C-alpha positions in Angstrom: 105.4 140.6 109.3 107.7 140.0 112.3 105.6 137.2 113.8 105.5 135.4 110.5 109.2 135.6 110.2 109.6 134.1 113.7 107.2 131.3 113.0 109.0 130.7 109.7 112.4 130.3 111.4 111.0 128.0 114.0 109.3 125.8 111.3 112.6 125.6 109.4 114.4 124.6 112.6 111.8 121.8 113.3 112.1 120.6 109.7 115.9 120.5 109.9 115.8 118.5 113.1 113.2 116.1 111.7 115.4 115.5 108.5 118.5 115.2 110.5 116.8 112.5 112.8 115.6 110.6 109.8 119.1 110.7 108.2 120.6 109.4 111.4 118.0 106.6 111.7 118.7 105.7 108.1 122.5 105.5 108.9 121.9 103.4 112.0 119.6 101.1 110.0 122.2 100.6 107.4 124.9 99.9 110.1 122.7 97.3 111.8 121.4 95.7 108.6 
């Protein structure tokens, strides 16, 4: 299913951005603390 594949890619991209943001926030928190 093409639509399902596109949705899956978009979902993966969002998850990657969220995890990257959390990772950056943890790095910043460690630097500040």
